LOFI-124999 format. One record per residue (C-alpha): residue in one letter; chain; x, y, z. Coordinates in pm, 1 decimal, decimal comma. Example, Ala and Ser with C-alpha at 12.3 -4.5 7.8 and 13.67 -1.06 7.14 Angstrom:
+---+---+----------+----------+----------+
! r ! c !     east !    north !       up !
+---+---+----------+----------+----------+
! a ! A !   1230,0 !   -450,0 !    780,0 !
! s ! A !   1367,0 !   -106,0 !    714,0 !
+---+---+----------+----------+----------+
END
This chain:
+---+---+----------+----------+----------+
! r ! c !     east !    north !       up !
+---+---+----------+----------+----------+
! m ! A !   3660,9 !    179,9 !  -3589,9 !
! s ! A !   3568,8 !    448,8 !  -3796,9 !
! y ! A !   3889,5 !    703,2 !  -3623,0 !
! e ! A !   4117,7 !    517,3 !  -3776,0 !
! l ! A !   4324,7 !    441,7 !  -4052,4 !
! r ! A !   4292,9 !    156,5 !  -4238,5 !
! q ! A !   4509,4 !   -111,0 !  -4453,6 !
! d ! A !   4312,9 !    -91,6 !  -4767,7 !
! e ! A !   4323,2 !    343,4 !  -4808,0 !
! t ! A !   4580,2 !    534,0 !  -4836,8 !
! v ! A !   4681,8 !    763,6 !  -4557,6 !
! g ! A !   4519,2 !   1058,5 !  -4767,2 !
! d ! A !   4228,9 !    906,0 !  -4796,0 !
! g ! A !   4187,8 !    772,0 !  -4453,6 !
! i ! A !   4241,9 !   1134,7 !  -4300,3 !
! q ! A !   3993,1 !   1279,1 !  -4563,5 !
! r ! A !   3767,5 !    975,4 !  -4479,2 !
! i ! A !   3748,8 !   1031,4 !  -4073,9 !
! v ! A !   3782,2 !   1442,9 !  -4105,9 !
! c ! A !   3444,6 !   1399,4 !  -4347,6 !
! h ! A !   3317,4 !   1119,2 !  -4092,9 !
! q ! A !   3332,5 !   1337,1 !  -3828,5 !
! i ! A !   3244,3 !   1655,3 !  -3958,9 !
! e ! A !   2917,4 !   1461,2 !  -4097,5 !
! g ! A !   2842,9 !   1328,7 !  -3704,2 !
! a ! A !   2900,5 !   1696,6 !  -3601,8 !
! i ! A !   2572,3 !   1824,8 !  -3811,7 !
! r ! A !   2401,8 !   1479,2 !  -3693,0 !
! a ! A !   2419,8 !   1570,7 !  -3354,5 !
! s ! A !   2342,9 !   1927,5 !  -3391,5 !
! s ! A !   2035,5 !   1854,9 !  -3575,0 !
! a ! A !   1941,5 !   1616,1 !  -3303,8 !
! e ! A !   1643,2 !   1664,4 !  -2958,5 !
! q ! A !   1751,2 !   1727,8 !  -2654,4 !
! n ! A !   1610,5 !   1443,5 !  -2486,2 !
! g ! A !   1816,4 !   1342,5 !  -2169,9 !
! k ! A !   2031,2 !   1085,6 !  -2274,9 !
! g ! A !   2268,8 !   1341,0 !  -2397,5 !
! s ! A !   2361,7 !   1679,0 !  -2493,7 !
! p ! A !   2312,9 !   1773,3 !  -2909,7 !
! v ! A !   2542,7 !   2065,0 !  -2794,5 !
! h ! A !   2805,4 !   1858,3 !  -2595,1 !
! e ! A !   2802,2 !   1549,0 !  -2894,4 !
! t ! A !   2830,3 !   1834,5 !  -3162,3 !
! r ! A !   3138,0 !   2011,5 !  -3024,4 !
! k ! A !   3305,5 !   1664,1 !  -2917,6 !
! h ! A !   3304,3 !   1582,8 !  -3308,5 !
! l ! A !   3470,9 !   1916,4 !  -3394,4 !
! k ! A !   3705,2 !   1815,4 !  -3152,9 !
! k ! A !   3796,2 !   1524,2 !  -3300,5 !
! a ! A !   3755,4 !   1677,0 !  -3658,0 !
! r ! A !   3995,4 !   1907,3 !  -3592,4 !
! s ! A !   4270,9 !   1682,3 !  -3412,0 !
! a ! A !   4240,3 !   1421,0 !  -3750,7 !
! l ! A !   4260,9 !   1812,0 !  -3975,3 !
! r ! A !   4588,0 !   1874,0 !  -3802,6 !
! l ! A !   4745,9 !   1543,3 !  -3946,7 !
! a ! A !   4652,8 !   1652,3 !  -4303,1 !
! a ! A !   4864,4 !   2015,7 !  -4238,0 !
! g ! A !   5151,1 !   1936,4 !  -4436,3 !
! e ! A !   5008,6 !   1884,6 !  -4808,1 !
! i ! A !   4744,5 !   2129,1 !  -4811,3 !
! d ! A !   4801,7 !   2469,1 !  -4829,9 !
! p ! A !   4818,1 !   2687,0 !  -4505,7 !
! d ! A !   4563,0 !   2894,2 !  -4638,8 !
! v ! A !   4280,6 !   2670,0 !  -4718,1 !
! w ! A !   4416,6 !   2481,2 !  -4390,9 !
! k ! A !   4367,8 !   2744,2 !  -4191,6 !
! r ! A !   4029,9 !   2802,9 !  -4306,2 !
! e ! A !   3892,4 !   2475,2 !  -4293,0 !
! d ! A !   4016,5 !   2517,0 !  -3988,0 !
! r ! A !   3947,8 !   2834,9 !  -3814,1 !
! c ! A !   3544,2 !   2716,8 !  -3942,9 !
! l ! A !   3499,7 !   2417,9 !  -3733,2 !
! r ! A !   3611,7 !   2629,9 !  -3449,9 !
! k ! A !   3367,6 !   2903,6 !  -3519,3 !
! v ! A !   3085,1 !   2607,5 !  -3532,4 !
! g ! A !   3215,8 !   2543,4 !  -3210,6 !
! q ! A !   3221,0 !   2887,9 !  -3054,7 !
! l ! A !   2828,0 !   2949,0 !  -3137,4 !
! i ! A !   2760,1 !   2676,1 !  -2861,5 !
! s ! A !   3056,3 !   2777,1 !  -2657,5 !
! e ! A !   2855,2 !   2896,1 !  -2309,5 !
! v ! A !   2526,2 !   2690,0 !  -2419,9 !
! r ! A !   2785,6 !   2384,0 !  -2330,2 !
! d ! A !   2900,8 !   2645,3 !  -2007,0 !
! a ! A !   2631,8 !   2625,3 !  -1881,5 !
! e ! A !   2631,0 !   2257,4 !  -1919,2 !
! v ! A !   2932,8 !   2175,6 !  -1741,8 !
! r ! A !   2829,2 !   2428,2 !  -1434,9 !
! l ! A !   2473,3 !   2251,8 !  -1397,7 !
! q ! A !   2647,5 !   1940,8 !  -1423,8 !
! t ! A !   2959,7 !   1956,1 !  -1159,0 !
! v ! A !   2745,3 !   2081,9 !   -920,5 !
! r ! A !   2463,2 !   1777,2 !   -913,7 !
! q ! A !   2815,0 !   1589,4 !   -957,0 !
! l ! A !   2945,4 !   1722,4 !   -604,4 !
! r ! A !   2651,3 !   1694,6 !   -413,2 !
! e ! A !   2719,2 !   1326,6 !   -391,2 !
! f ! A !   3048,4 !   1444,7 !   -213,5 !
! a ! A !   2837,3 !   1655,2 !     28,8 !
! r ! A !   2766,1 !   1398,9 !    306,6 !
! g ! A !   2414,3 !   1507,7 !    414,0 !
! k ! A !   2428,3 !   1874,1 !    321,2 !
! k ! A !   2284,8 !   1784,0 !    -20,4 !
! r ! A !   1966,8 !   2043,7 !    129,7 !
! s ! A !   2276,1 !   2301,8 !     25,9 !
! f ! A !   2282,5 !   2325,5 !   -330,6 !
! r ! A !   1951,1 !   2354,7 !   -383,3 !
! e ! A !   1950,1 !   2707,1 !   -449,1 !
! t ! A !   2268,0 !   2683,4 !   -633,8 !
! e ! A !   2140,3 !   2376,6 !   -858,7 !
! e ! A !   1824,8 !   2599,4 !   -952,0 !
! l ! A !   1987,8 !   2889,6 !  -1062,1 !
! l ! A !   2229,7 !   2761,4 !  -1264,9 !
! a ! A !   1939,6 !   2557,9 !  -1424,3 !
! f ! A !   1750,1 !   2800,3 !  -1463,5 !
! e ! A !   2038,0 !   3015,1 !  -1639,9 !
! l ! A !   2094,6 !   2731,8 !  -1880,1 !
! d ! A !   1723,2 !   2721,5 !  -2012,3 !
! s ! A !   1787,7 !   3087,6 !  -2026,6 !
! f ! A !   2103,1 !   3013,3 !  -2301,6 !
! l ! A !   1955,4 !   2711,2 !  -2462,3 !
! a ! A !   1630,4 !   3042,6 !  -2541,3 !
! a ! A !   1884,6 !   3248,8 !  -2627,6 !
! f ! A !   2125,3 !   3030,8 !  -2877,9 !
! s ! A !   1812,7 !   2791,2 !  -3022,6 !
! e ! A !   1868,4 !   2895,6 !  -3377,3 !
! w ! A !   2262,5 !   2719,0 !  -3341,0 !
! p ! A !   2134,9 !   2457,1 !  -3545,1 !
! e ! A !   2036,5 !   2576,2 !  -3871,3 !
! e ! A !   2384,6 !   2823,5 !  -3909,0 !
! a ! A !   2595,2 !   2506,6 !  -3775,4 !
! k ! A !   2420,4 !   2258,2 !  -4021,0 !
! q ! A !   2470,9 !   2524,7 !  -4304,9 !
! r ! A !   2860,1 !   2636,1 !  -4208,7 !
! l ! A !   2950,0 !   2223,9 !  -4189,0 !
! t ! A !   2807,6 !   2191,8 !  -4496,5 !
! q ! A !   3022,7 !   2394,4 !  -4664,2 !
! t ! A !   3299,0 !   2305,6 !  -4487,7 !
! l ! A !   3217,0 !   1894,7 !  -4543,0 !
! d ! A !   3251,6 !   2021,0 !  -4956,2 !
! r ! A !   3559,7 !   2196,5 !  -4951,4 !
! i ! A !   3711,8 !   1925,0 !  -4735,1 !
! r ! A !   3612,1 !   1655,2 !  -4998,3 !
! s ! A !   3796,3 !   1747,3 !  -5256,9 !
! w ! A !   4136,5 !   1849,1 !  -5071,1 !
! p ! A !   4390,9 !   1576,3 !  -5274,4 !
! l ! A !   4581,9 !   1445,3 !  -4996,3 !
! d ! A !   4737,2 !   1141,7 !  -5217,3 !
! d ! A !   5052,7 !   1228,9 !  -5149,9 !
! l ! A !   5019,9 !   1262,6 !  -4724,8 !
! c ! A !   5282,0 !   1001,2 !  -4598,0 !
! g ! A !   5276,9 !    870,9 !  -4252,3 !
! k ! A !   5670,4 !   1072,5 !  -4213,1 !
! q ! A !   5426,5 !   1397,8 !  -4286,4 !
! m ! A !   5210,1 !   1254,8 !  -3974,8 !
! r ! A !   5507,7 !   1163,5 !  -3768,1 !
! k ! A !   5556,2 !   1491,6 !  -3783,5 !
! c ! A !   5277,5 !   1594,7 !  -3703,0 !
! v ! A !   5218,1 !   1369,7 !  -3383,7 !
! q ! A !   5576,5 !   1511,1 !  -3263,2 !
! k ! A !   5436,6 !   1831,0 !  -3294,4 !
! t ! A !   5147,8 !   1764,5 !  -3110,4 !
! y ! A !   5304,4 !   1581,1 !  -2805,7 !
! k ! A !   5592,6 !   1850,2 !  -2796,3 !
! r ! A !   5273,1 !   2132,5 !  -2751,6 !
! g ! A !   5201,0 !   1851,5 !  -2438,2 !
! r ! A !   5501,5 !   1882,3 !  -2314,0 !
! n ! A !   5589,8 !   2223,7 !  -2326,9 !
! a ! A !   5198,9 !   2267,8 !  -2132,9 !
! l ! A !   5270,9 !   2014,7 !  -1838,8 !
! k ! A !   5614,0 !   2176,8 !  -1800,8 !
! a ! A !   5459,3 !   2588,3 !  -1801,0 !
! a ! A !   5149,8 !   2432,7 !  -1568,4 !
! i ! A !   5395,3 !   2254,9 !  -1331,4 !
! e ! A !   5608,8 !   2558,0 !  -1258,8 !
! k ! A !   5263,8 !   2751,9 !  -1195,4 !
! t ! A !   4937,3 !   2535,5 !  -1129,6 !
! s ! A !   4694,6 !   2768,9 !  -1263,7 !
! t ! A !   4340,4 !   2708,3 !  -1452,4 !
! k ! A !   4426,6 !   2873,5 !  -1722,4 !
! n ! A !   4765,2 !   2602,6 !  -1810,2 !
! l ! A !   4581,8 !   2344,6 !  -1700,4 !
! h ! A !   4322,6 !   2387,2 !  -1941,2 !
! t ! A !   4617,3 !   2438,2 !  -2207,7 !
! f ! A !   4755,4 !   2132,8 !  -2119,0 !
! r ! A !   4365,9 !   1917,7 !  -2121,0 !
! k ! A !   4381,1 !   2094,8 !  -2496,6 !
! r ! A !   4689,3 !   1923,3 !  -2531,8 !
! a ! A !   4630,0 !   1577,1 !  -2431,4 !
! k ! A !   4308,4 !   1567,2 !  -2614,0 !
! e ! A !   4486,9 !   1646,7 !  -2959,6 !
! l ! A !   4724,9 !   1413,4 !  -2914,9 !
! e ! A !   4493,8 !   1119,4 !  -2752,1 !
! c ! A !   4270,9 !   1147,0 !  -3118,5 !
! q ! A !   4564,0 !   1165,4 !  -3309,8 !
! l ! A !   4721,7 !    870,7 !  -3113,0 !
! r ! A !   4341,5 !    656,7 !  -3157,1 !
! i ! A !   4387,5 !    725,0 !  -3540,1 !
! l ! A !   4720,6 !    575,4 !  -3593,3 !
! r ! A !   4625,4 !    279,6 !  -3371,9 !
! p ! A !   4619,0 !      5,7 !  -3617,0 !
! l ! A !   4996,5 !     19,3 !  -3657,1 !
! a ! A !   5010,1 !   -102,2 !  -3317,0 !
! p ! A !   4744,6 !   -167,8 !  -3156,8 !
! a ! A !   4874,7 !   -286,4 !  -2811,9 !
! v ! A !   5114,7 !     30,7 !  -2798,9 !
! f ! A !   4868,4 !    331,7 !  -2888,1 !
! g ! A !   4584,6 !    152,9 !  -2654,2 !
! e ! A !   4749,0 !    188,8 !  -2368,3 !
! l ! A !   4907,4 !    549,2 !  -2465,5 !
! n ! A !   4523,2 !    666,5 !  -2523,1 !
! d ! A !   4367,7 !    518,8 !  -2219,9 !
! e ! A !   4691,9 !    693,5 !  -2067,7 !
! l ! A !   4578,3 !   1006,3 !  -2237,1 !
! k ! A !   4195,0 !    968,2 !  -2166,4 !
! a ! A !   4299,1 !    934,2 !  -1788,9 !
! i ! A !   4448,2 !   1244,4 !  -1805,7 !
! g ! A !   4247,1 !   1415,9 !  -1966,2 !
! q ! A !   3928,4 !   1313,5 !  -1712,4 !
! y ! A !   4094,5 !   1451,0 !  -1440,2 !
! l ! A !   4175,3 !   1826,1 !  -1584,2 !
! g ! A !   3882,3 !   1786,0 !  -1699,6 !
! q ! A !   3712,3 !   1800,2 !  -1406,7 !
! v ! A !   3968,2 !   2019,1 !  -1232,5 !
! h ! A !   3839,5 !   2312,0 !  -1525,2 !
! d ! A !   3522,3 !   2218,9 !  -1485,4 !
! l ! A !   3523,8 !   2253,6 !  -1062,1 !
! a ! A !   3739,2 !   2615,9 !  -1151,9 !
! f ! A !   3422,4 !   2700,7 !  -1391,2 !
! v ! A !   3221,3 !   2679,0 !  -1125,4 !
! a ! A !   3380,0 !   2827,3 !   -873,9 !
! e ! A !   3460,5 !   3102,4 !  -1063,0 !
! r ! A !   3007,8 !   3196,7 !  -1180,7 !
! l ! A !   2892,7 !   3109,2 !   -795,9 !
! s ! A !   3187,0 !   3470,0 !   -766,4 !
! s ! A !   3020,8 !   3638,5 !  -1006,8 !
! i ! A !   2655,2 !   3631,1 !   -878,3 !
! g ! A !   2768,5 !   3724,2 !   -587,8 !
! s ! A !   2612,1 !   3403,5 !   -386,2 !
! v ! A !   2941,5 !   3296,1 !   -192,6 !
! r ! A !   2842,3 !   3405,8 !    177,2 !
! k ! A !   2531,8 !   3221,6 !    121,4 !
! q ! A !   2635,5 !   2879,2 !    360,5 !
! g ! A !   2533,9 !   2566,6 !     75,6 !
! d ! A !   2780,5 !   2785,0 !   -107,6 !
! r ! A !   3012,3 !   2828,9 !    120,6 !
! i ! A !   2988,0 !   2401,4 !    150,4 !
! l ! A !   3064,2 !   2386,5 !   -204,4 !
! n ! A !   3329,4 !   2583,9 !   -194,2 !
! a ! A !   3501,7 !   2404,2 !     86,9 !
! l ! A !   3467,7 !   2136,4 !   -176,0 !
! v ! A !   3558,9 !   2223,0 !   -493,1 !
! d ! A !   3866,1 !   2336,4 !   -371,7 !
! s ! A !   3961,7 !   1930,6 !   -204,0 !
! r ! A !   3851,4 !   1794,7 !   -509,1 !
! e ! A !   4077,8 !   2109,4 !   -686,8 !
! k ! A !   4362,6 !   2018,1 !   -577,1 !
! e ! A !   4334,1 !   1578,4 !   -540,0 !
! l ! A !   4283,3 !   1629,7 !   -937,3 !
! e ! A !   4529,5 !   1827,9 !  -1011,8 !
! h ! A !   4807,1 !   1639,8 !   -779,0 !
! t ! A !   4659,1 !   1312,2 !  -1012,4 !
! a ! A !   4679,9 !   1415,1 !  -1344,8 !
! i ! A !   5002,7 !   1583,6 !  -1306,2 !
! a ! A !   5157,7 !   1286,1 !  -1195,1 !
! l ! A !   5030,8 !   1088,1 !  -1455,2 !
! g ! A !   5139,8 !   1401,7 !  -1725,6 !
! e ! A !   5540,5 !   1336,3 !  -1519,1 !
! r ! A !   5530,3 !    932,6 !  -1661,1 !
! f ! A !   5299,1 !   1011,3 !  -1953,8 !
! y ! A !   5552,7 !   1263,8 !  -2110,2 !
! a ! A !   5844,2 !   1162,5 !  -1935,2 !
! e ! A !   6047,3 !   1109,6 !  -2323,1 !
! r ! A !   6176,3 !   1338,8 !  -2576,0 !
! p ! A !   6011,1 !   1409,7 !  -2842,4 !
! p ! A !   6239,8 !   1245,9 !  -3028,4 !
! q ! A !   6198,5 !    956,4 !  -2881,2 !
! f ! A !   5851,1 !    886,1 !  -2927,1 !
! a ! A !   5837,0 !   1006,7 !  -3250,3 !
! r ! A !   6106,7 !    776,6 !  -3353,4 !
! r ! A !   5951,0 !    543,0 !  -3191,0 !
! i ! A !   5562,5 !    605,1 !  -3406,0 !
! s ! A !   5834,9 !    660,3 !  -3690,8 !
! q ! A !   5913,3 !    267,1 !  -3652,1 !
! y ! A !   5538,5 !    155,8 !  -3636,1 !
! f ! A !   5518,1 !    359,3 !  -3939,5 !
! s ! A !   5741,0 !    112,0 !  -4127,3 !
! e ! A !   5586,8 !   -159,7 !  -3990,5 !
! w ! A !   5268,2 !    -69,3 !  -4134,6 !
! e ! A !   5342,9 !     30,0 !  -4473,7 !
! l ! A !   5534,5 !   -356,6 !  -4466,4 !
! t ! A !   5240,0 !   -509,4 !  -4378,7 !
! k ! A !   4984,5 !   -360,9 !  -4633,7 !
! l ! A !   5182,0 !   -386,7 !  -4900,2 !
! r ! A !   5183,6 !   -732,0 !  -4795,8 !
! c ! A !   4850,2 !   -733,8 !  -4905,2 !
! p ! A !   4731,8 !   -741,6 !  -5223,2 !
! s ! A !   4436,3 !   -536,1 !  -5246,8 !
! t ! A !   4604,3 !   -221,8 !  -5109,5 !
! r ! A !   4921,5 !   -302,1 !  -5286,8 !
! n ! A !   4750,5 !   -348,3 !  -5655,5 !
! r ! A !   4598,5 !     16,2 !  -5573,7 !
! t ! A !   4974,1 !    165,0 !  -5451,1 !
! v ! A !   5089,9 !     -0,6 !  -5793,6 !
! a ! A !   4831,6 !    218,4 !  -5976,0 !
! l ! A !   4806,0 !    500,8 !  -5752,6 !
! l ! A !   5158,3 !    554,8 !  -5850,4 !
! n ! A !   5186,4 !    445,7 !  -6213,9 !
+---+---+----------+----------+----------+
END
């Protein structure tokens, strides 16, 4: 798969390929038409998040200022369309909540119409974003393609993954101590970043990393729903509509679903992050060592490695 390391390439070549492929995907997504089958804004942001997660794996091999510049460029493109995506999420979440309304779906009609109008307004206001995104991403892509990553190795990547794991573990601890929307969102971001990085490393031990990815994906999905529900409640409160019957029903549903999802996400997180970071890193290191030995047994990879060393 395109978002995985390959045995017929060096680690540096693999990370460079993955990052560039995701930026290319973001450029294509930003130019796509809004056809009801998928949101160009959502697809663009998805590619950007995956690109940034992969980019972090190369941080130890690139000058810090150079690395920060490209990461900042990718982040700014995502910020260009954050308000549009927020409006999309609010509308989608309310529509999903209708399924839990048990015969009171009509109560949501006015809220839905309001949020749909809000989304249309944002789409009109930010109609020029695809061109700006394409320009910025093309420039970033050209620069990253020239990065010297020949010396990037498994040890550097293992350190990066250990750091990502530790940040996720700390974020989980903070969310348990104070279960706020902000802390849960931070935990979600850290879990998502680790999920992306482990997906890249999946060929090292497909069964093991596949299971880890599934667990992190589930955590992310639950936390994503928590975030979206809180987002809707906050928006409805800001426009002063909580006194209406439909919004009272909606807020009651939001509160009930949030608590259920929070409990499940925290429980899954405690199980996943039970290992201490050094223990987790040792496993990653062992898988890397075994994978490197397998690569050396492959004639095409061995020849390329010898050529690089010479």
